[in-house]
Phi, psi and omega in degrees: 000319181298321178295325178297323177293315180299323181274350183069031185283141174281137182229175169234158183226130180230140177230124178243131179241115180274141178285329181215182181265353182290160181297326183254027181287155177288157181208167175230136182234135172245127180233127170256101188290338180225112174226154172231115180290132183257336176199154178227133176234126180247126178244111180264066184287181183292331184265309187218163170268118182245128179243123179253129182239123170263139181209160172251137176260144179215157180298134178204162174271125187292311184221088183292343181267000184292166183273001179290161181301138181301334179298330182274350182273074180252144175297134179215161181267327184217134175242130177239128177237125180232116183285349177271344185286000000 
């Protein structure tokens, strides 16, 4: 991640939260398809290694190689998937 900041590389960020521990449990996913990290701070404290990332989000296509219809491949800033919805 630190190298991506140094190179100014575009990245994506995904967070998945499972409702339970089972294989077929419901979940919610947040995806930022286009981010550019602007700074990284690493704190190697006594308890844990903590990495703080500041970033800017911008519209991007999350998976241009996917099998979904090309009409749906539009640049967006945030994708939310909720299996309970």
